[in-house]
C-alpha positions as CSV (number, residue, x, y, z in Angstrom):
1,Q,82.3,89.7,116.4
2,V,82.3,93.2,115.1
3,Q,79.4,94.9,113.3
4,L,80.0,97.8,110.9
5,V,77.3,100.2,109.7
6,E,78.2,102.6,106.9
7,S,76.4,105.7,105.8
8,G,77.0,108.8,103.7
9,G,77.2,107.6,100.2
10,G,75.3,109.2,97.3
11,L,75.5,111.0,94.0
12,V,77.7,114.0,93.6
13,Q,79.1,116.0,90.7
14,A,82.8,116.0,89.9
15,G,84.7,118.3,92.1
16,G,82.2,117.8,95.0
17,S,82.6,116.3,98.4
18,L,81.1,113.5,100.4
19,R,81.8,112.1,103.9
20,L,81.4,108.5,104.7
21,S,80.9,107.2,108.2
22,C,81.4,103.7,109.6
23,A,80.1,102.9,113.1
24,A,81.6,99.9,114.8
25,S,80.0,97.8,117.6
26,G,80.7,94.5,119.3
27,S,84.2,93.4,120.1
28,I,85.7,96.8,119.3
29,F,88.6,96.3,121.7
30,S,89.9,93.7,119.3
31,I,90.1,96.1,116.4
32,N,93.7,96.8,115.3
33,A,92.9,99.0,112.4
34,M,90.0,100.2,110.3
35,G,89.8,101.3,106.8
36,W,87.9,102.0,103.6
37,Y,88.0,99.9,100.5
38,R,86.2,100.3,97.2
39,Q,85.1,98.2,94.3
40,A,84.1,99.5,90.9
41,P,82.1,97.4,88.4
42,G,84.3,94.8,86.8
43,K,87.2,95.6,89.1
44,Q,88.8,94.1,92.1
45,R,88.2,95.6,95.6
46,E,91.0,98.0,96.4
47,L,92.3,99.8,99.4
48,V,91.4,103.5,99.8
49,A,92.6,104.4,103.2
50,T,93.4,102.9,106.6
51,I,93.9,104.1,110.1
52,T,95.5,102.1,112.9
53,R,94.6,102.1,116.6
54,G,97.6,104.3,117.1
55,G,96.4,106.8,114.5
56,T,98.7,106.0,111.7
57,T,97.1,106.5,108.3
58,N,97.7,105.1,104.9
59,Y,96.3,106.1,101.6
60,A,96.1,104.8,98.0
61,D,98.1,107.0,95.7
62,S,95.0,107.8,93.7
63,V,93.3,109.5,96.7
64,K,96.3,111.2,98.4
65,G,95.6,114.9,99.0
66,R,91.9,114.5,98.3
67,F,90.6,112.0,100.9
68,T,91.1,112.1,104.6
69,I,90.5,109.2,107.0
70,S,89.8,110.0,110.7
71,R,88.2,108.5,113.7
72,D,86.2,109.4,116.7
73,G,87.1,107.0,119.5
74,A,84.2,108.0,121.7
75,K,81.7,107.1,119.0
76,N,83.7,104.1,117.7
77,T,83.3,105.7,114.3
78,V,85.6,106.1,111.3
79,Y,85.1,108.7,108.7
80,L,86.3,109.2,105.1
81,Q,86.2,112.8,103.9
82,M,86.3,112.8,100.2
83,N,87.0,116.1,98.4
84,S,87.6,116.9,94.7
85,L,85.8,113.8,93.7
86,K,86.3,112.4,90.2
87,P,84.2,110.1,88.1
88,E,86.8,107.4,88.6
89,D,86.0,107.5,92.3
90,T,82.6,105.9,91.5
91,A,82.4,102.6,93.4
92,V,80.8,100.8,96.3
93,Y,82.8,101.8,99.4
94,Y,83.2,99.2,102.1
95,C,84.3,99.7,105.7
96,N,86.8,97.2,107.1
97,A,87.8,96.3,110.6
98,H,91.0,94.3,111.0
99,L,91.2,92.5,114.3
100,V,94.4,91.6,116.2
101,Y,93.7,88.0,115.4
102,G,94.0,88.6,111.7
103,I,90.2,88.4,111.2
104,N,88.6,91.0,108.9
105,Y,85.0,92.2,109.1
106,W,83.2,94.2,106.4
107,G,80.3,96.6,106.2
108,Q,77.5,96.2,103.8
109,G,78.9,98.8,101.4
110,T,77.7,102.2,100.4
111,Q,77.4,103.5,96.8
112,V,79.3,106.6,95.7
113,T,78.6,107.9,92.3
114,V,80.4,110.9,90.8
115,S,78.9,112.4,87.7
116,S,81.0,114.2,85.1
């Protein structure tokens, strides 16, 4: 099993920045990739950014150039640096760990609210 603990959400004005953190524990050697997803009220959960064990990153078009995903292997932590935030970025952000067996684990979610 993998446990994910997120932190760093909050309220910020449009144009501001936030950094989310996701600390993984448990069977971390089975993790193939980690990422961030978000879900706004009334909408489906959508991919924001992912990073593989090899360091390959992938971003949703809506956040390219504004968000950066990174990781600290020593701390088993993945970060999402969010700059130039927009009101449409408001959502609950979830950390995801994708295991080599095809199993997914999710964090509890952290609220990000961007005011206009």
